[in-house]
C-alpha positions in Angstrom: 114.6 97.9 73.6 116.2 95.9 75.6 117.2 95.4 79.9 120.2 93.2 80.8 120.2 92.5 85.1 123.3 91.2 86.5 124.8 91.2 90.1 123.6 88.8 91.8 124.6 86.6 93.9 125.4 85.4 97.1 126.1 87.7 100.3 125.9 87.7 104.8 122.8 88.9 106.6 123.8 92.7 106.6 126.2 92.7 103.4 125.8 94.6 100.5 124.8 93.9 96.9 124.7 95.9 94.0 122.4 94.8 91.2 122.6 96.3 87.6 120.7 96.6 85.2 121.9 97.7 81.7 119.6 99.2 78.6 120.2 98.8 75.1 118.0 100.0 72.1 115.5 103.2 72.6 117.2 104.8 75.5 115.5 108.1 75.2 112.2 106.9 75.1 112.5 105.9 78.8 110.2 107.6 81.6 110.3 104.5 84.9 112.7 102.8 85.6 112.1 100.2 88.5 113.3 97.3 90.7 111.1 94.3 91.5 111.5 90.6 93.3 109.7 88.0 93.6 109.5 85.0 95.3 108.1 81.7 94.5 104.1 81.6 94.3 103.5 85.2 95.5 102.9 88.3 93.1 106.2 90.3 91.8 106.4 93.2 95.1 107.8 96.9 94.4 111.2 97.8 95.9 112.6 100.9 94.2 112.0 102.7 90.9 112.8 106.2 89.5 112.6 108.9 86.9 114.6 108.3 83.9 114.7 112.2 83.9 115.0 114.1 86.8 116.0 110.9 89.3 113.0 111.4 91.3 113.4 108.6 93.8 110.3 106.5 95.6 111.7 102.8 97.6 109.5 100.8 99.2 108.8 100.5 102.7 110.7 97.3 103.3 114.1 98.5 101.7 113.6 102.3 102.7 116.8 103.4 104.6 119.0 100.0 103.2 118.6 99.9 99.3 119.4 102.3 96.9 118.2 103.2 93.1 120.4 105.5 90.6 120.8 106.1 87.6 123.7 106.6 84.7 122.4 108.7 82.2 125.5 108.0 79.5 126.0 104.4 80.6 122.2 103.9 80.3 122.3 102.0 82.9 120.5 101.5 86.2 121.7 100.2 90.0 120.2 98.9 92.8 122.7 99.0 95.8 121.4 97.1 98.5 123.0 97.5 102.0 122.2 95.9 105.5 121.0 92.8 103.7 118.2 89.9 105.4 117.7 86.9 105.2 113.5 88.1 103.6 115.7 89.8 101.3 117.0 86.7 99.1 114.9 86.1 95.8 114.5 86.6 91.9 115.1 90.6 91.1 113.9 91.9 88.1 114.6 95.3 86.3 111.7 96.8 84.0 111.2 100.2 82.3 108.3 102.2 81.0 107.9 104.7 77.7 105.4 105.9 80.2 105.8 109.1 82.8 103.4 107.0 84.7 101.7 108.4 88.1 103.2 107.7 91.7 100.3 105.4 92.2 101.2 103.0 88.7 105.1 102.6 88.7 104.2 100.4 91.7 102.6 98.3 90.2 104.4 95.9 87.4 101.8 96.0 84.5 102.2 99.3 83.8 105.5 98.5 83.3 106.3 98.2 79.6 109.8 96.0 80.0 111.2 93.5 81.8 115.1 92.0 82.0 115.6 88.5 82.8 116.1 88.3 87.0 119.1 87.8 88.6 119.1 85.9 91.7 120.3 87.6 95.4 120.7 85.5 98.1 121.6 86.0 101.9 122.8 84.5 104.2 122.7 83.4 107.9 
């Protein structure tokens, strides 16, 4: 499986961006996909996740109500719609995929994911 993240860029505070993560390869084996973000010198942080079949979603408290994760099974693509962006949203965002039916506890953990995209930078300006 290969993951290709895109859609990052510069946005003003309060604005919106949509990230995409295109999946190639064994997409039919994916159970869970997620978005994480990581600032320099910090640990990778959970943002949101979605169960590939059924579409159940999970969010970090810091983005709940502002970000929406979704997927298009036909296009093998996952999205992250980011609205009402804050300065603290500035960092590199990574998409990830797991071939396991992760519990609600494990899907928050970066180590539970099998594949990662290359990261896309989001910069929120004042």
